[in-house]
C-alpha positions in Angstrom: 37.9 -30.3 -34.2 38.6 -28.1 -31.2 36.3 -28.8 -28.2 37.1 -25.4 -26.6 35.5 -23.3 -29.3 33.6 -20.2 -28.2 29.8 -20.3 -27.8 27.8 -19.5 -30.9 26.5 -15.9 -31.2 22.9 -17.2 -30.6 23.9 -18.6 -27.2 25.3 -15.2 -26.1 22.4 -13.2 -27.2 20.0 -15.7 -25.6 21.8 -15.3 -22.3 21.6 -11.5 -22.5 17.9 -11.8 -23.4 17.2 -14.0 -20.4 19.0 -11.5 -18.1 17.0 -8.6 -19.5 13.8 -10.6 -19.0 14.7 -11.4 -15.4 15.7 -7.9 -14.6 12.5 -6.5 -16.1 10.4 -9.0 -14.0 12.2 -8.0 -10.8 11.8 -4.2 -11.6 8.1 -4.8 -12.3 7.6 -6.6 -9.0 9.4 -3.8 -7.1 7.3 -1.2 -9.0 4.1 -3.1 -8.1 5.0 -3.2 -4.4 5.8 0.5 -4.3 2.5 1.4 -6.1 0.4 -0.8 -3.8 2.0 1.0 -0.8 1.3 4.4 -2.4 -2.3 3.6 -3.4 -3.2 1.9 -0.1 -1.1 3.5 2.7 -3.6 2.8 5.6 -4.2 -0.8 5.0 -3.3 -1.9 8.5 -5.3 0.9 10.3 -9.0 0.9 11.0 -9.2 4.5 9.7 -8.0 6.8 6.9 -6.5 10.2 7.1 -8.5 12.6 5.0 -6.9 16.1 4.3 -9.4 18.9 4.8 -8.0 22.4 4.3 -5.2 23.0 6.7 -6.0 19.9 8.9 -6.7 16.2 8.7 -9.8 14.2 9.7 -9.5 10.6 10.8 -12.3 8.7 9.3 -13.1 5.0 9.9 -13.2 2.6 7.0 -16.8 1.7 7.8 -17.9 5.4 7.8 -21.5 6.4 7.6 -21.6 8.1 4.1 -24.4 10.5 5.4 -22.1 12.1 8.0 -19.9 14.9 6.6 -16.2 14.7 6.8 -16.1 17.8 9.0 -17.8 15.8 11.8 -14.9 13.4 12.2 -12.1 14.0 14.7 -8.9 15.8 13.8 -6.8 13.5 16.0 -6.2 9.8 15.7 -7.8 7.5 18.3 -5.6 6.8 21.3 -4.7 3.3 22.5 -8.0 1.6 23.6 -10.2 4.0 21.6 -11.9 3.7 18.2 -13.8 6.0 15.9 -17.5 5.2 15.3 -19.0 5.3 11.8 -20.7 8.6 12.9 -17.4 10.3 13.9 -17.2 9.9 17.7 -14.2 8.7 19.5 -15.3 6.0 22.1 -13.5 3.4 24.2 -13.0 0.1 22.4 -15.3 -2.7 23.7 -13.4 -5.6 25.0 -14.2 -9.0 23.6 -16.1 -11.4 26.0 
């Protein structure tokens, strides 16, 4: 009996199947990361950009739902500023 015989056909198809499974898992993870970024683009910012006609309003995530979008600023807050839930840009309060 020859000890250098080629692998059985089942071994080869099993290896291909494992590679397909691993490739599918990697592609699924990449797709999930891309979709998360698309769905939640402002996750590290305290405000969201809301398109409104030919301009954009900057709305805080803790926005007062009774205030219309048109009352929020059309520029992002500068360094040291924040947007209030009512749509005003005010200086950030320093922590004690």
